[in-house]
N, C-alpha and C positions, 0 to 999 in steps of 0.2 A: 504493499499499499503506500503512497506516495506522501510523504510529510509536506505540509502545507504550513508548517511554521515560519512567520518572516526571518528572514536572516539577514546581518550585517554586510556583507561583503561580496562581491561578485567571487571572490577566490575562495572562500567559504563554501559558495554554493558549489563551484566546480570540485572541490574535494569532497564535499559530501554526495555528490552526486556520481562521480566517478567519471564526468564529461569532460573530454581535452578542451582545452582554447581552442584548436583549430574547428571542433565540430560544432563547438558553440558559437563559433563565430560565425560559420556558415549557417547554422541554425538561426541564428539573430540578425544577420543581413549585415554583420558587423565587419572587417579587415582583420585577419590575424594577429598584426602588426598593433592593431586597435586595442583588441581584447587584450593582449601582453601589457601594453600600458596600464589598462585599468587595472590588471590584477595586480601589477606591482605598485599601484599609486603613484606613477609618475605621470598620470594624465586624469582629469578631471572628467566626467563623461557628459556632452552639451545636451540638452533637452531629446534632441531626436534620439540619441545614442540610450538617453534615460529611459525613453520609452520604449526602444526596443527592446533592452535587457530587462525592463520590468514584464513585459508580452513572453520574453523569451521564458524567464524564471517565473511564469506566472502569479508574481509578486512575492517570489519568496527572496529578493534582495530589494531592502531595505534602499531608498533613493532619496538624498538631502536635496534641498535647496534652500540657501540661506540658514544653513543649522534646522532646519524645521525638516519633517520627513512628508514626502509628500505623501497624501492618502491614493487608493486606489482611483478614487472618482478623478483625482487630477488628471486620466488619462482616459476619462470619457470621453466620446465626439472625437478621438483620435492624435490628441495631444494634451501637453502640460498646461494648464492654467496660470 
């Protein structure tokens, strides 16, 4: 059964699910390099990448904006508000 509890980072999500960065990148529609930079926290995701990560992880990766956690409703209608 799939665990649906929120997680704090993409790195944690990938470790817990056993999915490779490459496979996640393909599934989320991101480049392998972008995912690598996000996992190592060398880059922060822009809104479009946040939305893709949120959808690809079914909300399991928490997404922050200005130190506030975005709710799943922030991504209704195709984008962050």
